[in-house]
C-alpha positions as CSV (number, residue, x, y, z in Angstrom):
1,M,-46.8,22.1,-12.4
2,A,-46.9,20.1,-15.6
3,G,-43.1,21.2,-16.1
4,N,-41.9,20.2,-12.7
5,V,-43.7,16.7,-13.3
6,G,-41.2,16.6,-16.8
7,E,-38.4,17.4,-15.0
8,D,-38.7,15.1,-12.1
9,S,-39.4,12.5,-14.9
10,D,-35.9,13.4,-16.8
11,V,-33.8,13.1,-13.5
12,A,-35.3,9.7,-12.6
13,R,-34.6,8.9,-16.3
14,G,-31.1,10.5,-16.1
15,K,-30.6,8.2,-13.0
16,A,-31.3,4.7,-14.1
17,C,-29.5,5.4,-17.0
18,G,-26.6,6.6,-14.6
19,A,-26.6,3.5,-13.0
20,E,-27.2,1.2,-16.0
21,L,-23.8,2.8,-17.1
22,L,-22.2,2.2,-13.6
23,S,-23.1,-1.6,-14.0
24,A,-22.1,-1.8,-17.7
25,C,-18.7,-0.7,-16.9
26,G,-18.2,-2.7,-14.0
27,D,-19.0,-5.6,-15.9
28,G,-16.6,-4.9,-19.0
29,K,-19.4,-4.6,-21.3
30,V,-18.0,-2.2,-23.6
31,D,-20.5,-2.3,-26.4
32,A,-23.4,-1.5,-23.6
33,V,-21.5,1.3,-22.4
34,G,-21.1,2.6,-25.9
35,K,-24.7,2.1,-26.7
36,L,-25.9,3.7,-23.2
37,L,-23.2,7.0,-23.9
38,M,-25.0,7.2,-27.6
39,D,-28.5,7.2,-25.6
40,G,-27.4,9.9,-23.6
41,A,-26.3,8.5,-20.4
42,S,-23.9,11.1,-18.9
43,V,-20.1,10.1,-19.3
44,D,-19.5,11.0,-15.4
45,F,-22.3,10.3,-13.9
46,A,-22.0,10.0,-9.8
47,D,-24.1,8.2,-7.7
48,D,-24.8,9.0,-4.1
49,H,-21.6,7.9,-3.1
50,G,-19.2,9.7,-5.6
51,N,-18.8,6.8,-7.6
52,T,-18.4,7.6,-11.5
53,P,-18.7,5.0,-14.6
54,L,-14.5,5.7,-14.7
55,M,-13.9,4.5,-11.2
56,S,-16.3,1.0,-11.6
57,A,-14.4,0.5,-14.8
58,A,-10.8,1.3,-12.5
59,F,-12.1,-0.8,-10.1
60,E,-12.8,-4.1,-11.9
61,G,-9.2,-3.5,-14.4
62,H,-11.7,-2.9,-17.4
63,L,-9.2,-1.3,-20.1
64,Q,-11.4,-0.9,-22.9
65,V,-13.9,0.2,-20.8
66,V,-12.0,3.2,-19.4
67,E,-10.3,4.0,-22.8
68,L,-13.9,4.4,-24.4
69,L,-14.8,6.6,-21.5
70,L,-12.1,8.8,-21.6
71,E,-12.2,9.3,-25.5
72,K,-15.7,10.5,-24.5
73,G,-14.6,12.9,-21.9
74,A,-14.9,11.3,-18.6
75,S,-13.5,13.3,-16.0
76,V,-10.0,12.0,-14.5
77,D,-10.0,13.7,-11.5
78,L,-13.7,13.1,-9.8
79,L,-13.4,11.9,-6.3
80,Y,-15.3,9.2,-4.4
81,D,-17.0,10.2,-0.9
82,D,-13.8,9.4,0.9
83,G,-11.0,11.1,-1.6
84,W,-10.7,8.3,-4.1
85,S,-9.5,8.9,-7.5
86,A,-10.3,6.5,-10.4
87,L,-6.0,6.5,-11.2
88,M,-5.8,5.7,-7.0
89,I,-8.2,2.8,-7.6
90,A,-6.7,1.7,-10.6
91,V,-3.3,1.6,-8.3
92,E,-4.4,0.3,-5.3
93,N,-6.1,-2.8,-7.4
94,G,-2.7,-3.2,-9.2
95,H,-4.1,-2.6,-12.4
96,A,-0.8,-0.8,-13.9
97,N,-2.3,-0.5,-17.6
98,I,-5.5,1.3,-16.4
99,A,-3.0,3.9,-14.7
100,R,-0.7,4.4,-17.5
101,A,-4.3,5.1,-19.3
102,L,-5.4,8.2,-16.7
103,L,-2.0,9.3,-16.4
104,G,-1.6,9.5,-20.0
105,N,-4.9,11.7,-20.0
106,G,-3.9,14.0,-17.4
107,A,-4.6,12.1,-14.1
108,S,-2.9,14.0,-10.9
109,V,-0.3,12.6,-8.9
110,E,-1.0,14.5,-5.8
111,T,-4.3,13.9,-5.3
112,K,-4.7,12.7,-1.7
113,T,-7.7,10.8,0.4
114,L,-9.6,11.8,3.4
115,G,-6.8,9.9,4.9
116,G,-3.6,11.5,3.5
117,V,-2.8,9.1,0.9
118,N,-1.9,9.7,-2.9
119,A,-1.2,7.1,-5.4
120,L,2.4,7.0,-5.2
121,Q,2.1,5.6,-1.8
122,L,-0.3,3.4,-2.3
123,A,1.5,1.6,-5.3
124,N,4.7,1.9,-3.1
125,Q,2.9,0.0,-0.1
126,N,1.8,-2.9,-2.6
127,G,4.9,-3.0,-4.1
128,L,4.3,-2.0,-7.3
129,L,7.7,-1.9,-9.0
130,D,6.3,-0.3,-12.5
131,V,3.3,1.8,-11.1
132,V,5.8,3.4,-8.5
133,E,8.3,4.1,-11.7
134,M,5.1,5.6,-14.1
135,L,4.0,7.8,-11.2
136,L,7.8,9.1,-10.6
137,Q,7.8,10.0,-14.3
138,H,4.7,11.5,-14.2
139,G,6.2,14.2,-11.3
140,A,5.4,12.6,-7.9
141,N,7.0,13.7,-5.2
142,V,9.9,10.7,-3.8
143,N,10.5,12.1,-0.7
144,L,6.9,13.0,0.1
145,P,5.8,12.1,3.9
146,D,3.1,10.4,5.4
147,V,1.4,11.9,8.8
148,D,3.8,10.3,10.7
149,D,6.9,12.0,8.6
150,R,7.6,8.0,6.9
151,T,8.6,8.6,3.8
152,L,8.0,6.1,1.0
153,L,11.5,4.5,1.6
154,H,10.4,3.9,5.2
155,M,7.3,2.1,3.8
156,A,9.2,0.1,1.0
157,A,11.8,-0.6,3.6
158,V,9.3,-1.7,6.0
159,N,7.6,-4.3,3.5
160,G,10.3,-5.8,2.1
161,H,10.1,-3.9,-1.3
162,A,14.3,-4.2,-2.3
163,S,13.1,-3.4,-6.1
164,V,11.2,-0.2,-5.0
165,V,13.5,0.6,-2.3
166,S,16.7,0.7,-5.4
167,C,13.9,2.6,-7.3
168,L,13.3,5.3,-4.9
169,L,17.3,5.6,-4.0
170,D,17.8,6.2,-7.9
171,Q,15.3,8.8,-7.9
172,G,16.8,11.0,-5.7
173,A,14.8,9.6,-2.0
174,S,16.7,10.7,1.0
175,I,18.4,7.5,2.6
176,D,18.4,8.8,6.3
177,S,15.6,10.7,6.4
178,G,14.0,10.4,10.1
179,D,10.4,9.5,11.0
180,L,8.5,11.2,13.4
181,N,11.1,9.6,16.3
182,G,13.6,10.1,14.0
183,S,13.8,6.1,12.8
184,T,15.4,6.0,9.6
185,A,14.3,3.4,6.7
186,L,17.3,1.2,7.8
187,H,15.8,1.3,11.3
188,S,12.9,0.3,9.9
189,A,14.3,-2.8,7.9
190,C,15.7,-4.1,10.9
191,L,13.1,-3.9,13.3
192,H,10.8,-5.8,10.7
193,G,13.6,-8.6,9.6
194,K,14.3,-7.1,6.2
195,H,17.2,-8.3,5.5
196,D,17.8,-8.0,1.6
197,V,16.6,-4.5,2.3
198,V,19.0,-3.9,5.3
199,K,22.0,-4.8,2.9
200,L,20.7,-2.9,0.4
201,L,20.6,0.4,2.2
202,L,23.8,-0.4,3.6
203,E,25.4,-1.0,0.1
204,R,23.7,2.3,-0.9
205,G,25.7,4.5,1.5
206,A,23.0,4.2,4.6
207,A,24.4,5.8,8.1
208,V,25.2,2.3,9.9
209,N,25.0,3.7,13.3
210,F,22.5,6.7,13.0
211,A,20.3,7.1,16.3
212,D,16.6,7.4,16.6
213,E,15.3,10.2,19.0
214,D,15.3,7.1,21.9
215,G,19.2,6.6,20.9
216,D,18.2,3.2,19.4
217,T,20.6,2.3,16.9
218,P,19.8,-0.2,13.6
219,L,22.0,-2.6,15.7
220,I,19.8,-2.4,18.6
221,T,16.9,-2.4,16.6
222,A,17.8,-5.2,15.0
223,A,19.1,-7.3,18.4
224,G,15.9,-6.7,20.0
225,S,14.1,-8.3,17.2
226,D,15.7,-11.2,17.2
227,N,17.0,-11.5,13.3
228,V,20.5,-13.0,13.6
229,V,21.4,-12.2,9.7
230,V,20.1,-9.3,10.0
231,V,23.0,-8.6,13.1
232,E,25.2,-10.4,11.4
233,T,25.0,-8.0,8.3
234,L,25.1,-4.9,10.3
235,L,28.4,-6.0,12.0
236,Q,29.8,-6.7,8.9
237,H,29.2,-3.3,7.7
238,G,31.3,-1.6,10.7
239,A,27.6,-1.2,13.4
240,S,29.3,-0.3,16.9
241,I,28.5,-3.1,19.2
242,N,28.5,-1.1,22.3
243,L,26.9,1.8,21.5
244,T,23.5,2.3,24.2
245,N,20.8,4.2,23.7
246,H,19.4,6.9,25.9
247,D,18.3,4.4,28.6
248,K,21.7,2.4,28.5
249,W,20.5,-0.3,27.0
250,S,23.3,-2.1,24.5
251,P,22.7,-4.3,21.9
252,L,23.4,-7.3,24.3
253,M,21.3,-6.4,26.6
254,R,18.5,-6.2,24.0
255,T,18.5,-9.6,22.2
256,A,16.4,-12.6,23.4
257,D,17.9,-14.8,20.7
258,P,21.0,-16.7,22.2
259,A,22.4,-17.4,18.3
260,I,21.9,-12.8,18.6
261,A,24.2,-13.1,22.0
262,K,26.8,-15.2,20.8
263,K,27.4,-13.6,18.2
264,L,27.7,-10.3,19.7
265,L,29.9,-11.4,22.2
266,H,32.0,-12.9,19.7
267,H,32.2,-9.5,18.0
268,G,33.2,-8.1,21.3
269,A,30.4,-7.1,23.4
270,E,30.9,-5.8,26.6
271,I,29.7,-8.5,28.9
272,N,29.1,-7.0,32.0
273,M,28.4,-3.5,30.6
274,Q,25.8,-1.8,33.0
275,R,22.7,0.2,32.6
276,D,22.3,3.4,34.9
277,N,20.7,1.1,37.3
278,G,23.4,-1.4,37.6
279,A,21.5,-4.0,35.5
280,T,24.0,-6.2,33.4
281,A,22.8,-8.2,30.7
282,L,23.0,-11.1,32.7
283,N,20.4,-9.6,35.3
284,I,18.2,-8.2,32.6
285,A,17.8,-11.8,30.8
286,C,17.1,-13.2,34.7
287,E,14.4,-10.8,35.1
288,Y,12.4,-11.6,32.0
289,G,13.3,-15.4,32.4
290,K,15.4,-15.9,28.8
291,Q,17.5,-19.1,30.1
292,S,19.3,-19.5,27.2
293,I,20.4,-16.2,27.1
294,V,21.4,-16.7,30.8
295,V,23.3,-19.8,29.5
296,A,25.0,-18.2,27.0
297,L,26.5,-15.1,29.4
298,V,27.3,-17.5,32.0
299,N,29.1,-19.5,29.4
300,R,31.2,-16.9,28.4
301,G,32.1,-15.6,31.7
302,A,29.3,-13.2,33.0
303,N,29.8,-12.0,36.6
304,L,27.3,-13.7,38.4
305,E,27.6,-11.5,41.5
306,L,27.7,-7.9,39.8
307,A,24.3,-6.5,41.5
308,G,22.0,-3.8,40.6
309,E,22.4,-0.4,42.6
310,E,19.1,-2.2,44.6
311,G,21.8,-4.8,45.5
312,Y,19.6,-7.6,43.4
313,T,22.3,-9.9,41.6
314,P,21.0,-12.2,38.6
315,L,20.5,-15.1,41.7
316,I,18.1,-13.0,43.7
317,T,16.4,-11.3,40.8
318,A,15.3,-14.7,39.0
319,A,14.4,-16.3,42.6
320,Q,11.9,-13.4,43.5
321,L,10.4,-14.2,39.8
322,G,10.3,-17.7,40.2
323,H,12.4,-18.6,37.1
324,A,13.1,-22.0,39.0
325,G,15.3,-23.2,35.7
326,I,17.6,-19.8,35.7
327,V,18.1,-20.5,39.6
328,Q,19.2,-24.2,39.4
329,F,21.4,-23.2,36.6
330,L,23.4,-20.4,38.2
331,V,23.0,-22.6,41.7
332,N,25.1,-25.4,39.9
333,R,27.6,-22.5,38.1
334,G,28.5,-21.1,42.0
335,A,26.5,-18.4,42.4
336,N,26.5,-17.1,46.1
337,L,23.7,-18.3,47.5
338,N,23.6,-16.0,50.4
339,A,24.5,-12.7,48.7
340,Q,22.2,-10.1,50.3
341,L,20.1,-6.8,49.5
342,P,20.9,-4.4,51.5
343,S,18.0,-4.8,53.4
344,G,19.5,-7.9,54.4
345,S,17.1,-10.5,52.6
346,T,19.0,-13.1,50.5
347,A,17.6,-15.2,47.5
348,L,15.8,-17.5,49.7
349,L,14.2,-14.7,52.2
350,T,13.5,-13.1,48.4
351,A,11.7,-16.8,47.3
352,V,9.9,-16.9,50.7
353,W,8.1,-13.5,50.6
354,F,6.9,-13.9,46.6
355,R,5.7,-17.7,47.4
356,Q,8.1,-19.3,44.9
357,L,7.5,-22.7,46.0
358,K,9.9,-24.4,43.4
359,V,12.8,-21.6,43.8
360,A,12.6,-22.2,47.7
361,R,13.3,-25.5,47.4
362,I,16.0,-25.6,44.8
363,L,17.3,-23.4,47.2
364,L,16.9,-25.0,50.2
365,D,17.9,-28.3,48.7
366,S,21.7,-26.5,48.0
367,G,22.1,-25.6,51.0
368,A,20.9,-21.6,51.3
369,D,21.4,-20.3,55.0
370,I,17.7,-20.1,56.9
371,N,18.9,-18.1,59.7
372,L,20.1,-15.0,57.9
373,R,17.4,-12.4,58.1
374,G,15.9,-9.4,56.6
375,D,15.4,-5.8,58.1
376,F,11.4,-6.5,57.9
377,Q,11.2,-7.6,61.7
378,H,14.7,-8.7,61.4
379,W,12.5,-12.3,60.5
380,P,14.5,-15.3,58.9
381,P,13.5,-17.2,56.5
382,L,10.9,-20.0,58.6
383,K,9.4,-16.9,59.9
384,A,8.9,-14.9,57.1
385,A,6.8,-17.9,55.6
386,Y,4.8,-18.9,58.5
387,F,4.0,-15.4,59.6
388,S,2.7,-15.1,55.8
389,G,0.7,-17.9,55.8
390,Y,2.8,-20.2,53.4
391,S,2.6,-23.8,54.6
392,D,4.4,-25.5,51.8
393,I,7.2,-23.3,52.1
394,V,7.0,-23.6,56.1
395,Q,6.9,-27.5,55.9
396,L,10.0,-27.5,53.5
397,I,12.3,-24.9,55.9
398,I,11.3,-27.0,59.0
399,E,12.9,-30.0,57.0
400,K,16.3,-28.2,57.4
401,V,15.9,-26.8,60.7
402,P,18.7,-29.0,63.2
403,P,16.7,-31.9,65.5
404,G,17.7,-29.3,68.5
405,N,16.4,-25.9,67.3
406,Q,13.6,-24.5,69.0
407,L,11.1,-21.9,68.1
408,S,11.5,-18.8,70.4
409,F,8.8,-18.6,72.8
410,A,7.7,-15.6,71.3
411,E,6.6,-17.1,67.9
412,L,5.3,-20.6,69.9
413,V,2.8,-18.2,71.6
414,L,2.0,-16.2,68.2
415,A,1.6,-19.8,67.0
416,A,-0.8,-20.8,69.2
417,K,-3.1,-17.8,68.8
418,S,-2.8,-18.3,64.7
419,A,-5.4,-19.1,62.8
420,K,-3.7,-20.2,60.1
421,E,-2.5,-23.6,58.5
422,T,1.2,-22.6,58.6
423,S,0.9,-22.9,62.9
424,D,-0.2,-26.5,62.2
425,V,2.8,-27.4,60.1
426,L,5.1,-25.9,63.0
427,L,4.0,-26.9,65.7
428,T,3.0,-30.7,64.0
429,T,6.3,-31.5,62.6
430,S,8.6,-30.3,65.3
431,P,8.2,-32.2,68.9
432,S,11.1,-30.5,70.4
433,F,9.4,-27.0,70.8
434,K,8.4,-26.3,74.4
435,V,4.9,-25.4,74.9
436,D,5.1,-25.4,78.7
437,Q,7.0,-21.6,79.1
438,K,5.1,-19.0,80.6
439,Q,5.4,-15.6,79.5
440,R,4.6,-12.3,81.8
441,N,0.8,-13.1,82.5
442,G,1.5,-16.8,82.7
443,D,-0.3,-17.7,80.1
444,T,1.7,-20.9,77.8
445,A,1.3,-21.5,74.0
446,L,-0.8,-24.7,75.1
447,R,-3.2,-23.0,77.2
448,L,-4.0,-20.3,74.2
449,A,-4.1,-23.1,71.6
450,C,-6.9,-24.5,74.1
451,E,-8.8,-21.7,74.2
452,R,-8.9,-21.0,70.6
453,G,-9.8,-24.6,69.8
454,K,-6.4,-25.0,67.2
455,F,-7.0,-28.7,67.4
456,E,-3.8,-29.5,65.7
457,V,-1.7,-27.2,66.8
458,V,-2.6,-28.7,70.4
459,K,-2.3,-32.2,69.1
460,G,1.3,-31.3,68.0
461,M,1.7,-29.7,71.4
462,L,1.1,-32.6,72.9
463,W,3.4,-34.9,71.4
464,N,6.6,-33.7,73.7
465,P,6.4,-36.1,76.8
466,N,8.8,-33.2,78.6
467,N,6.5,-30.7,78.3
468,D,4.5,-29.7,81.2
469,I,0.8,-30.1,79.9
470,N,-1.2,-29.6,83.0
471,L,0.7,-25.7,84.0
472,P,-1.8,-23.3,84.7
473,G,-1.8,-20.0,84.1
474,N,-1.9,-17.1,87.0
475,D,-5.4,-17.2,87.0
476,G,-5.5,-21.0,88.0
477,L,-6.9,-21.9,84.0
478,T,-4.9,-25.0,82.7
479,P,-4.9,-26.3,79.3
480,L,-8.0,-27.9,79.6
481,I,-10.2,-25.8,81.8
482,S,-9.7,-23.4,78.9
483,A,-10.7,-26.2,76.2
484,A,-13.3,-26.5,78.2
485,E,-14.4,-23.4,79.2
486,S,-14.4,-22.5,75.4
487,G,-16.6,-25.3,74.2
488,H,-13.8,-26.9,72.4
489,T,-15.2,-30.8,73.3
490,E,-12.6,-32.4,70.9
491,I,-9.4,-30.7,72.4
492,A,-11.1,-31.6,76.0
493,A,-11.3,-35.1,75.2
494,L,-7.7,-34.9,73.3
495,R,-6.5,-33.4,76.4
496,L,-8.0,-35.7,78.8
497,S,-6.8,-38.8,76.7
498,K,-2.7,-37.6,77.7
499,G,-2.9,-38.2,81.4
500,R,-4.7,-36.8,85.3
501,G,-4.0,-34.4,87.3
502,L,-6.0,-31.9,85.1
503,M,-9.6,-30.7,86.8
504,L,-9.7,-30.0,90.3
505,N,-9.2,-26.4,90.4
506,H,-12.4,-25.1,90.8
507,G,-14.2,-28.3,91.7
508,M,-17.3,-30.1,90.9
509,D,-19.0,-26.7,90.3
510,G,-16.5,-25.9,87.8
511,P,-16.9,-26.1,83.6
512,L,-14.4,-28.4,83.5
513,Y,-16.4,-31.0,85.8
514,K,-19.7,-30.1,83.8
515,Q,-18.3,-30.6,80.7
516,Q,-16.8,-33.8,81.6
517,V,-20.4,-34.9,82.5
518,N,-21.7,-33.8,79.1
519,M,-19.5,-35.7,77.2
520,G,-19.8,-38.5,79.2
521,T,-15.7,-38.8,80.1
522,P,-14.6,-40.5,83.1
523,M,-13.3,-38.7,86.2
524,L,-9.8,-38.8,85.9
């Protein structure tokens, strides 16, 4: 029992000394470290996470402490819980002199963290040229890929470390090695806009038209990344300007930068090239709202009417998506306002369906035909706007309807039945609309509106003095009787204010007489 107590005491004393040694190493106290080691502290003491004195000194960059620990026999390849060695810790923190000391004492260059990263990859990632050179001299693999098959060259390119790229190439790095998607270091540099690296790779022989698994060339990648200097450099080194990827995207289609678009066009990009779905660079720019690209393309002669396989012209595309500035520009440049989809829908109809008020205003002001109809119910823009409840657009279109034009009787009856704001707009803005035409059951639009309590609609219908506002249905119900029976007193009063001869169908026993008595309205 006493022996166990003694052992426990020794363990506790060892931990205390070890903790003190870790602290002294981290603080760079060389003398204190030496004394603790002389007093029996373990040079390879590790705390609960695997941290050793050598790791502590390497982390803080205390070269003298590291050298002392190595002199006392510290193990260089012990690992922290997550697989980090003292060498990795020194490299990650940029302590080249300590990395050199550790390598000189046999530290492994192949050890990887639990995440699969080794010391060379860390040095490469941080752009530490001297450490990269040092590790390569000690046998590190220059073409070792990471978990995504990206090589050191890929990562140096991504980070723009041109000097490291040059070093890796000097040491035999494969210049056109692809990652899991087939992208090369040149693709990576183009994607991230690292011009110095792009230029270096091209000068060292990188394949300028190498396509990845998606068919993207470095030029397609650069065009999509909007770096005009990189694009210019690729073109100077022979990049093919009209090569497309597997989805038939060309560099011109990919760019959102007008300067790149102009440069590509200057170098011979095919302006009206179409994808498999028929889309051109202009149609794509209209879809994504890139007005500066649209302007650049149109100024270079892009076809304004070339439609995709579904019939969408650039104007219809921009109209549907509400890109008002583009719509105005295309209209100003002569785009066909009345081009139709296979369904018959025009830019105006499309704008109506998608509630694009600004676009509809531009098209109407520019003379778009308000009578062209689409397949759906064969509706023109006014009816589409009305039945969709788009009162603002209804108002716009109404203003363009010639004075003599009228709604059909069916439209008028439906307006009277509707509870939508659009019916109010429709009926109150067009006093020429006929309200006394009967449907087969004898009903009129005015009677229906009175029955359903549509005050503003009734008000609009009563404007026209040529309409017979007393016309009853086949059942003898006049508009006023319908309003009274349904309890719509405001409508009844409005109707009474418009004239006589409205009430005698049911005499003093009828609801109209009773309603007028209750309202205090004089008998007419």
